[in-house]
C-alpha positions as CSV (number, residue, x, y, z in Angstrom):
1,M,-6.7,23.3,21.9
2,G,-4.9,20.2,20.7
3,N,-3.0,19.9,23.9
4,L,-6.2,20.4,25.9
5,R,-7.9,17.6,24.1
6,L,-4.8,15.5,24.8
7,L,-5.0,16.3,28.5
8,Q,-8.8,15.6,28.4
9,E,-7.9,12.0,26.9
10,R,-9.6,12.8,23.7
11,P,-6.8,11.8,21.3
12,E,-9.0,11.6,18.1
13,E,-9.8,15.4,18.6
14,A,-6.3,16.1,19.6
15,L,-5.0,14.4,16.5
16,D,-6.7,16.6,14.1
17,L,-5.9,19.8,15.9
18,L,-2.2,19.0,16.4
19,E,-1.8,18.0,12.8
20,K,-3.2,21.4,11.8
21,A,-1.0,23.1,14.4
22,L,2.2,21.4,12.9
23,K,1.4,22.7,9.5
24,I,1.2,26.2,10.9
25,T,4.5,25.9,12.9
26,R,6.2,24.5,9.9
27,I,5.2,27.6,7.9
28,N,6.2,30.1,10.8
29,E,9.6,28.5,11.4
30,R,10.9,30.0,8.2
31,E,10.0,33.4,9.4
32,K,11.3,32.9,13.0
33,N,14.3,30.7,12.0
34,D,13.3,28.6,14.8
35,Q,11.9,24.9,14.9
36,G,11.0,25.0,18.8
37,D,7.3,25.2,18.1
38,S,7.3,22.4,15.8
39,A,9.2,20.1,18.2
40,R,6.7,21.0,21.0
41,V,3.9,20.1,18.6
42,L,5.7,16.9,17.5
43,D,6.0,15.9,21.1
44,K,2.3,16.2,21.7
45,L,1.6,14.3,18.4
46,A,3.9,11.5,19.7
47,K,1.8,11.2,22.8
48,T,-1.3,11.3,20.8
49,Y,-0.4,8.5,18.6
50,E,0.6,6.5,21.5
51,M,-2.8,7.0,23.1
52,L,-4.3,5.8,19.8
53,A,-2.0,2.8,19.7
54,H,-0.1,3.9,16.6
55,P,3.4,3.0,17.9
56,M,5.2,3.6,14.5
57,K,3.8,7.0,14.0
58,S,4.4,7.8,17.7
59,K,8.1,6.8,17.3
60,E,8.5,8.8,14.1
61,A,7.1,11.9,15.7
62,R,9.2,11.3,18.8
63,T,12.4,10.8,16.7
64,E,11.8,14.0,14.9
65,A,11.0,16.1,18.0
66,D,14.2,14.7,19.8
67,T,16.4,15.6,16.8
68,I,15.0,19.0,16.7
69,Y,15.5,19.5,20.4
70,A,19.2,18.2,20.1
71,T,19.9,20.7,17.2
72,L,18.5,23.6,19.1
73,T,20.2,22.9,22.3
74,T,23.5,22.1,20.6
75,S,23.4,25.3,18.5
76,G,23.0,27.3,22.0
77,L,19.7,28.7,21.0
78,Y,18.1,26.9,24.0
79,D,19.6,25.6,27.2
80,P,18.9,21.9,27.9
81,I,16.4,21.3,30.6
82,G,16.5,18.2,32.8
83,S,12.8,17.3,33.1
84,E,11.4,15.5,30.1
85,D,8.0,17.4,30.2
86,E,9.5,20.8,30.9
87,K,12.1,20.6,28.1
88,W,9.4,21.0,25.5
89,E,7.6,23.9,27.2
90,F,10.9,25.9,27.1
91,L,11.1,25.6,23.2
92,T,9.4,28.8,22.8
93,C,11.0,31.2,20.3
94,I,13.1,33.8,22.1
95,K,11.5,36.7,20.3
96,F,8.2,35.5,22.0
97,R,9.3,35.0,25.6
């Protein structure tokens, strides 16, 4: 839902939904032993903060998402993807593909 609100350019609504989603993905990553979902949500949060003119929060979310992405691709759990937009969509836990 948060991503849908982001695509509809309704960042205030997207922000609330994405922050809730991040809390859930943080809990689930312990069970799945995988931070891919959190990185995907952080990518969306970075875009949302950018739309809301919060550059520092956007940069923090982007940095954390990029760090997780680098860790996951370096570990071999995920293959690096060339496209900036596509790379986030491929961070779905292997168990759920």
